C-alpha positions in Angstrom: -4.5 39.4 -5.4 -1.0 40.6 -4.4 -1.4 43.8 -6.3 -4.8 44.6 -4.8 -3.5 43.9 -1.3 -0.5 46.1 -2.0 -2.7 48.9 -3.1 -4.9 48.7 0.0 -1.8 48.8 2.2 -0.2 51.6 0.3 2.7 49.5 -0.9 1.7 49.1 -4.6 5.2 49.4 -5.9 6.5 46.7 -3.5 3.7 44.4 -4.4 4.3 45.0 -8.2 8.0 44.3 -7.8 7.4 41.1 -5.8 4.9 39.9 -8.4 7.2 40.7 -11.3 10.2 39.0 -9.5 8.0 35.9 -8.8 6.9 35.7 -12.4 10.4 36.0 -13.7 11.7 33.3 -11.3 8.9 30.9 -12.3 9.7 31.5 -16.0 13.4 30.7 -15.3 12.4 27.6 -13.4 10.0 26.6 -16.2 13.0 26.8 -18.7 15.2 24.8 -16.4 12.5 22.1 -15.9 11.6 21.6 -19.6 13.5 18.3 -19.8 11.3 16.9 -17.0 8.0 18.1 -18.5 7.4 14.8 -20.2 6.5 13.2 -16.8 3.8 14.3 -14.5 4.4 15.4 -10.9 2.4 14.4 -7.8 2.6 16.9 -5.0 2.3 15.1 -1.6 2.7 15.9 2.0 3.1 13.1 4.6 0.4 12.7 7.2 2.4 9.7 8.5 4.4 6.9 6.8 1.3 5.4 5.3 -0.9 8.4 4.5 -0.4 11.4 2.4 -2.2 14.6 1.4 -2.2 15.0 -2.3 -2.7 18.4 -3.9 -5.0 18.9 -6.9 -5.1 21.5 -9.7 -7.2 23.7 -7.4 -4.3 24.1 -4.8 -1.4 26.5 -4.5 0.9 23.6 -5.5 -1.3 22.7 -8.5 -1.1 26.3 -9.7 2.7 26.4 -9.3 3.0 23.1 -11.3 1.0 24.7 -14.1 3.1 27.9 -14.1 6.2 25.7 -14.3 4.9 23.9 -17.3 4.4 20.6 -15.4 1.4 18.3 -15.4 -0.2 17.4 -12.1 -0.4 13.6 -11.9 -3.3 13.8 -9.5 -6.5 14.2 -11.6 -9.1 13.1 -9.0 -11.1 15.7 -7.2 -9.7 17.2 -4.1 -12.9 19.0 -3.0 -13.0 22.3 -1.3 -9.7 21.8 0.6 -7.6 21.6 -2.6 -6.1 18.4 -1.2 -7.2 14.8 -0.6 -6.0 12.4 2.1 -4.8 9.2 0.4 -3.2 5.9 1.5 0.2 4.9 0.2 -1.5 2.4 -2.1 -3.1 5.2 -4.1 0.4 6.0 -5.5 0.2 3.0 -7.8 -2.2 5.1 -9.9 0.7 7.3 -11.0 3.6 4.9 -11.4 5.7 7.2 -13.7 5.2 10.5 -11.8 7.9 12.4 -10.1 7.1 13.1 -6.4 7.0 16.7 -5.1 7.5 16.2 -1.4 6.1 19.1 0.5 7.5 19.6 4.0 7.2 19.0 6.8 7.9 15.3 7.0 6.8 13.7 10.3 9.6 12.3 12.4 10.4 8.7 11.4 8.1 8.7 8.4 10.9 8.2 5.8 12.4 5.3 7.8 9.0 3.6 8.2 8.3 4.0 4.5 11.6 2.5 3.6 10.8 -0.6 5.8 7.2 -0.9 4.6 6.8 -3.9 2.2 4.3 -2.1 0.1 6.3 1.1 0.1 9.4 -0.7 -1.1 7.4 -2.3 -4.0 5.4 0.8 -4.8 6.3 1.8 -8.4 7.3 5.3 -7.4 9.4 4.2 -4.4 10.9 1.3 -6.4 12.1 3.7 -9.2 13.1 6.5 -6.9 14.6 4.4 -4.1 12.6 6.5 -1.7 10.5 9.6 -1.7 13.5 11.6 -0.7 15.8 10.6 -3.6 17.0 12.6 -6.6 13.9 11.7 -8.5 11.7 13.5 -6.0 11.2 17.3 -6.4 11.0 19.1 -3.0 8.7 22.0 -2.8 8.3 24.4 0.1 5.0 26.0 0.9 4.6 29.7 0.3 8.3 30.5 0.0 8.9 31.5 -3.6 12.7 31.0 -3.6 12.3 27.4 -2.2 9.9 26.2 -5.0 11.8 23.3 -6.5 14.8 24.2 -4.5 16.9 21.2 -5.3 15.7 20.3 -8.8 
């Protein structure tokens, strides 16, 4: 798609360079992430401290996970929107998954989650300490250089 848009706008060379650079960066990240590929990743975005949007294989984030050689932990359908709203309790379905926390995080959500009895006992939260720990993998929407920025 990037190439065809670049052609239409008369910037085919720029579009090609951007596409090539992105593919090279994803390949480098895939190599860096090989040790983590044994565990799946669940890409989530906070709605509030008790609700998330989870991204399936049909989303931008699902596609990036595939290109990075990682398995999306969310296998349920996400319908036409490429994401599904879920409650915190749904995270027990993927107890061994890394969390890819997609910004923005609503003000106070992390503090509320840390105080939430279920959140503290949730298998992912219990292992990670919180969704913002070293075991989570932050991703940023649509900014290639920020994909897995702190991994």
